[in-house]
C-alpha angles and dihedrals in degrees: 000000000000123000123224141075125339107243122181120204120210119187124211131180111221132184115230128209092271090057094250119131122232132185113233125193118218116199124208119194109210125204117253129035135298096249093057092047093050092048090052092050093051094052 
């Protein structure tokens, strides 16, 4: 298990001015550390 910050990634598909669609990743930095977040997810 890696140590560090707990970062969630949320993907959205957006339409740009040309009409093309692009996937965009939004990153959310959560408080606390990665080990605590992973332990909470496993329980």
